[in-house]
C-alpha positions in Angstrom: 0.0 0.0 0.0 1.2 3.4 -1.0 -0.4 6.6 0.5 -1.4 9.2 -2.1 -1.9 12.9 -1.8 -5.2 13.9 -3.4 -6.1 17.1 -1.7 -7.8 16.7 1.7 -9.0 13.2 0.7 -7.6 10.1 2.3 -6.2 7.9 -0.5 -3.9 5.0 -1.2 -2.7 2.8 -4.0 -2.4 -1.0 -3.8 -1.2 -2.6 -7.1 -3.7 -1.4 -9.8 -6.3 0.0 -7.3 -6.5 3.5 -6.1 -8.8 3.9 -3.1 -10.1 7.3 -2.1 -12.3 8.5 0.8 -13.7 11.9 -0.4 -14.3 14.5 2.3 -16.1 17.7 1.2 -16.0 18.9 -2.3 -14.0 17.3 -5.1 -12.1 20.1 -6.7 -10.0 20.7 -9.9 -6.9 20.3 -7.8 -8.2 16.9 -6.5 -9.1 15.8 -10.0 -5.7 16.7 -11.4 -4.0 14.8 -8.6 -6.2 11.8 -9.2 -5.5 11.9 -12.9 -1.8 12.0 -12.2 -2.0 9.0 -9.8 -4.1 7.1 -12.3 -1.6 7.7 -15.2 1.3 6.5 -13.0 -0.7 3.4 -12.0 -1.6 2.7 -15.7 2.1 3.0 -16.7 3.2 0.7 -13.9 0.4 -1.9 -13.8 -1.3 -1.7 -17.2 -4.7 -1.1 -15.5 -6.1 1.3 -13.0 -9.2 0.8 -10.9 -10.8 3.3 -8.6 -12.7 2.6 -5.4 -14.3 5.7 -4.0 -16.0 6.2 -0.6 -18.2 9.2 -1.2 -20.2 9.1 2.1 -18.7 12.5 3.2 -18.6 14.0 -0.3 -20.5 17.3 -0.7 -20.1 17.9 -4.4 -17.9 18.0 -7.5 -17.0 21.5 -8.7 -17.5 22.5 -12.3 -13.7 22.7 -13.2 -13.3 19.1 -11.9 -16.2 17.9 -14.0 -14.7 19.6 -17.1 -11.3 17.9 -16.5 -12.9 14.5 -16.0 -14.9 15.0 -19.2 -11.7 15.9 -21.1 -10.0 12.9 -19.6 -12.7 10.6 -20.8 -12.1 11.7 -24.4 -8.7 10.2 -24.5 -8.1 6.7 -25.9 -5.3 6.1 -23.3 -4.9 6.8 -19.6 -8.4 5.7 -18.9 -9.6 4.0 -15.7 -10.4 0.3 -16.1 -13.3 0.6 -13.8 -14.7 2.6 -10.9 -16.6 1.2 -7.9 -18.4 3.9 -5.7 -20.0 3.3 -2.3 -21.4 5.5 0.5 -23.8 7.3 -1.7 -27.0 8.8 -0.5 -29.8 9.5 -3.0 -28.7 13.2 -3.6 -25.0 12.4 -4.1 -25.8 9.4 -6.3 -27.9 11.6 -8.5 -25.2 14.2 -8.8 -22.6 11.6 -9.6 -24.9 9.9 -12.1 -25.6 13.2 -13.9 -21.9 14.0 -14.0 -21.1 10.5 -15.4 -23.8 10.7 -18.0 -22.5 14.0 -19.2 -18.9 12.7 -19.3 -20.0 9.6 -21.1 -22.1 11.6 -23.6 -19.1 13.7 -24.6 -16.5 10.9 -24.2 -15.3 8.4 -26.8 -15.8 5.2 -25.0 -18.2 3.9 -22.3 -17.3 4.3 -18.6 -17.3 1.3 -16.4 -18.8 2.5 -13.1 -20.7 0.5 -10.5 -22.4 1.7 -7.4 -21.9 -0.8 -4.6 -22.9 -1.1 -0.9 -19.5 -1.3 0.8 -15.7 -1.7 0.4 -15.9 -5.5 0.2 -18.4 -5.4 -2.6 -16.3 -2.8 -4.4 -13.2 -5.1 -4.2 -15.3 -8.0 -5.5 -16.6 -5.9 -8.4 -13.0 -4.8 -9.2 -11.8 -8.4 -9.2 -14.7 -9.4 -11.6 -13.9 -6.4 -13.8 -10.2 -7.3 -13.9 -11.1 -10.9 -14.8 -13.4 -9.7 -17.6 -10.7 -7.5 -19.0 -8.2 -10.4 -19.0 -10.8 -12.6 -20.7 -11.3 -9.9 -23.4 -7.5 -9.8 -24.0 -7.2 -13.6 -24.1 -10.1 -14.0 -26.5 -9.2 -11.0 -28.7 -12.5 -9.1 -28.1 
């Protein structure tokens, strides 16, 4: 496990997984740091998965949303999958609207799953990793 600095948010990297516990608003500075960590993980591991606890998240600022949308338009440096937990109805709605906008303007689909807890998030990441390996092995 390697601790990461992503603003005020507690985060760490273990292998090809970045885990973040978001406290307060997710800002442009945070998104830039997350992008940098994801790019480093992709270079070193070949994949990068994100597990996000958003229980204490209060929002995503407009500049961060724009950066995430621009990031989604690239063919490389993309997250292999994101598992999100800790969402109440309002935050899930905000995140879903943001993801829909990003996906609308992006080039390829985003793999995002809302889950109940960290254990389910890790299980989803394991299944996603296996599916990606299967695609590579079968040339899909």
